[in-house]
C-alpha positions in Angstrom: -3.3 26.8 18.0 -1.9 23.6 19.5 0.5 22.1 16.9 -0.2 18.4 18.0 -3.7 19.0 17.5 -3.2 20.3 13.9 -0.9 17.4 13.1 -3.5 14.9 14.3 -6.2 16.8 12.2 -4.1 16.3 9.1 -3.5 12.7 9.8 -7.3 12.1 10.3 -8.1 13.8 7.0 -6.1 11.2 5.0 -7.0 8.3 6.9 -9.6 7.0 4.9 -7.4 7.2 1.8 -4.6 5.3 3.6 -7.0 2.3 4.9 -8.4 2.0 1.4 -4.8 1.9 -0.1 -3.9 -0.8 2.4 -7.0 -2.8 1.6 -6.4 -2.3 -2.2 -3.1 -3.9 -1.6 -4.5 -7.3 -0.7 -7.3 -8.8 1.5 -6.6 -7.9 5.0 -8.3 -7.8 8.5 -8.2 -5.0 10.9 -5.2 -5.8 12.9 -3.0 -6.1 9.6 -4.4 -2.7 8.7 -3.2 -1.1 11.9 0.2 -2.9 11.5 0.6 -1.6 8.0 0.0 1.9 9.3 2.3 1.7 12.2 5.3 2.2 10.3 3.9 5.5 9.0 2.9 8.9 10.8 -0.7 7.9 10.1 -1.3 6.1 13.3 -4.9 4.4 13.9 -6.6 2.8 16.8 -9.2 0.2 16.7 -11.7 2.6 18.1 -11.3 4.8 15.0 -10.6 1.9 12.4 -13.7 -0.1 13.1 -16.2 2.6 12.5 -14.4 3.8 9.4 -14.4 0.3 8.0 -18.3 0.1 8.6 -18.9 3.5 6.8 -16.6 2.2 3.9 -18.7 -1.0 3.9 -21.9 0.9 4.0 -20.8 3.3 1.0 -19.9 0.1 -1.1 -16.3 0.8 -1.3 -15.1 -2.3 0.7 -16.6 -5.7 1.3 -15.6 -8.4 3.7 -15.7 -12.2 4.1 -15.4 -14.1 7.2 -12.5 -16.6 7.2 -11.5 -19.1 9.7 -8.7 -18.2 11.9 -5.7 -20.6 12.1 -5.7 -20.0 15.9 -8.8 -18.4 17.4 -12.2 -17.4 16.0 -13.2 -16.5 12.5 -11.9 -13.1 11.2 -13.5 -10.4 9.1 -11.1 -9.9 6.0 -11.8 -6.7 3.9 -11.3 -6.3 0.2 -11.9 -3.2 -2.0 -14.8 -3.2 -4.4 -14.6 -1.7 -7.9 -16.4 1.5 -6.7 -13.5 1.7 -3.9 -10.9 1.4 -6.3 -12.4 4.1 -8.3 -12.9 6.4 -5.2 -9.3 5.5 -4.1 -7.9 6.5 -7.5 -9.9 10.0 -7.5 -8.7 10.5 -3.8 -5.2 9.7 -4.7 -5.3 12.2 -7.7 -6.7 14.9 -5.5 -4.0 14.1 -2.9 -1.1 14.6 -5.3 -2.6 17.7 -6.6 -2.9 19.1 -3.0 0.5 18.0 -2.0 2.0 19.8 -5.0 -0.1 22.9 -4.4 0.9 23.1 -0.7 4.7 22.4 -1.5 4.6 25.1 -4.2 2.8 27.6 -1.7 5.4 26.8 1.1 8.4 27.0 -1.2 7.2 30.2 -2.8 6.5 31.8 0.6 9.0 30.4 3.0 12.0 29.6 1.1 12.5 33.5 0.1 13.1 34.2 3.7 16.0 31.6 3.8 17.4 32.2 0.4 17.2 36.1 0.3 14.2 37.2 -1.6 14.4 39.3 -4.8 13.2 42.6 -4.1 10.2 43.8 -6.2 9.0 47.1 -7.2 8.0 48.9 -3.9 10.0 47.0 -1.5 12.5 49.7 -0.9 10.9 53.1 0.1 14.1 54.9 -1.4 13.7 53.4 -4.7 12.7 56.1 -7.2 10.4 53.7 -8.9 8.7 52.8 -5.6 5.0 53.9 -5.6 4.4 56.6 -3.1 2.8 55.5 -0.1 -0.8 56.5 0.4 -1.8 59.0 3.2 -4.9 57.7 4.6 -4.9 60.0 7.6 -7.9 62.4 7.6 -7.0 66.0 6.6 -7.2 68.6 9.2 -10.2 70.7 9.2 -8.6 73.9 8.2 -7.0 72.3 5.0 
């Protein structure tokens, strides 16, 4: 498996939540969203962001208003709706639970190799309390 592809898939999985979080912070337009996410490892391109914003709008999670630009054409500024706030709250709660579960799993299973894992019953075949290994080989026909 390609590590970079796996990392990209993880980032894509949280992109919706991150975009909603940026919009929840204040009314904003797409280039500002991209700038906000640039400092993170959740990189987003316009070709990904605009379809996501349209989907969020169609789902009633964000809304927008056209505002005159100081220099240049009007801009579409996005705000989060009440439904969007509730949805983001639910996503955020799930995210924290997931991160905690993943961290616990990694620490429980990866850390023992580094720190020296406690032996459990059956780890040492010479241990008198170790369960006897099962012989799953077929018996010879004359036995």
